[in-house]
N, C-alpha and C positions, 0 to 999 in steps of 0.2 A: 478522591479524584485520581485520575490516571496520571502516571508519571511520563512526561514527554520531554526528551532531551534532544535539542537540535544543535548540530555542529556544522561548521563550514559555511560557505556562501557569504553574502553580504547581510548586513543588519536587516534591510528591507525584505530579503528573501527568507530569512529566519522568521520574521514576523508573519509573513504571508504563509509560510509552511505551518506555523503554529495555528493560525486561523483555519487553514485548510484541514489539518488533522482534527481540530475540535469540531468543526462543522460536519466533516465526514463521519466522525465517531457518532455524533448525534443522529445523523441521517441513517446510519447503519445499525442503530439500536445499541450502540456501545457507550453512549454518553454517560450513562449512570454506572457503568462498570468502574470499579475502583481498584482493579488489580492489574491493569495493563501497564506494561513498561515498554515504551516506544522510543527507540533510538533512531532519529532521522538524520541522515548525513547528506549534505549538499556538496557534491563533488564536481569540481571543474574537469571537463573532458571525459566524463563517464561514457557518453555515447561514442566518442572517437575511440576509446580504449576497448569497449565491450560490444558495441553495436546496439546497446539498449539505453533507453532514456531513463529508466528507473528499474530498481530491483526490490523485491520483498524477500526477507529471510526470517524464518522463525528461529527463536532462540532455543535454549535447552528445555524450556517448558512452554505450554501454550499461552502463557502470560507474557513472555518476552518476545519482542518483535523488533525487527530492524528494517528500515526503508532507506534506500539510497537513491537520490535523484540528481540528474545532471544540472549543474549550476548555469550552464549556457543555454538552457531552454528558454524560449520566449514565455511571457507571462501566462498565456492560455495553456500552452503545453506543460508548463511547470505545475500548474494547478491540476490539470487533468491527469498527469502522471501520478501525482500524490494520491488523488482520488482513486485511481485504478489500483494502486498498491494497498490502499486502505481497505478495498474490497477483499483483497487477498488476506489481509490481516484478519478481517472479520471471519473469513472462511476457515482460517487456521484456528482462531480462537474458539469458534463454535464447533470445531472438529468436523467440518463439512469436507475439508480437504486435508488429507493426512499424508505426509511424506515419511515413508518408512526408511529405516537404516539400510535396507537392501536395495535402495534406489527406486522403489516402486511408489507411485502416487495413487492415492485412492480418493474418490469423490463419493461421499455418502455411502461408503462401504464397497464401492465397485472399483476394481482395478482399472485405471485409465492411463497407465503409464505409456502405452504405445499409441495413444490417440494423437493425431496431428495437432500442432499448437493451436490453431484457430478453432478447432473442434473440441478442444478440452473444455469440459463444462465449467471449470473455474474461470477460464479465460472468457468464455461466452458471457458469464455473469458479470465479470469485471468490466468488459467493454460495454455491456448493456447499462450498467449503473454509473460509470465514470462521468458521463456528461450530465446526468440528472443531478448528481452530487455537486459537480463543478458549478452548475447553475445556482445552487444554493450559496456557494462561496461568492459568486458575482453579486447576488442579491445582498449578501452580508457586507460587501464592500461599498 
């Protein structure tokens, strides 16, 4: 089983985040993976500090992943943000999206570093899938 550690937020937010990660992992074909290490942080005021509702960061290996989500998001946005970041986790784990030490980002071998945010292929996929995955969480609730 994957190792998921959730810190911060309220007890109900941690439980919802755990459910969201589990359902999203299954929906993305990562449910049977036994090597993922996911550290999810629920941080108060993330959006106010950074302008982002959530972040995804890859660790030192493609097996280590970190997601940070704003604790002040409403229920729908909280779930959707985690689903969006889980798509990025899948992309990194499967090496579809690779961030090099030189600051370049590659999508399936193609350098896409200079592509505008909404045209980045990894963002297009994440926005396309986030609501489909979030619907599965609503059904699970």
